[in-house]
C-alpha positions, 0 to 999 in steps of 0.5 A: 114957357116956350114949345121948344122947351117942351118934351116932343109928347107934350109938344104935340099935344099943344100943337094938336089942341091949338090947331083944332081951336085955330080951325073952328070956323067960330075963331077970329084968327090973326096973329094976334089972337094965334100968339094969344092961343098958343099962350093959352094952350101953353098955360093949360098944359103945364097942368098934366090933365088929359089931352081930351080935358085940356082940349074942353078947357081950352076951346071953352076958354078960346071960345069966351076969348076969341070968337068972332062977333056975329 
């Protein structure tokens, strides 16, 4: 699934969730993790849950996978 294939409302949800996670201080941001984060959000958004639930689900999984080590 590509972002351009989504309806505008769903694409907006994906981008909002992605941006919120990518801007956190714990996110280990680089080109590879940004791409993986986008794929993670796209994989979950297809399930049609509400945005708050999706945000929590994606944040939890992203934290487990992309958190900067201390």
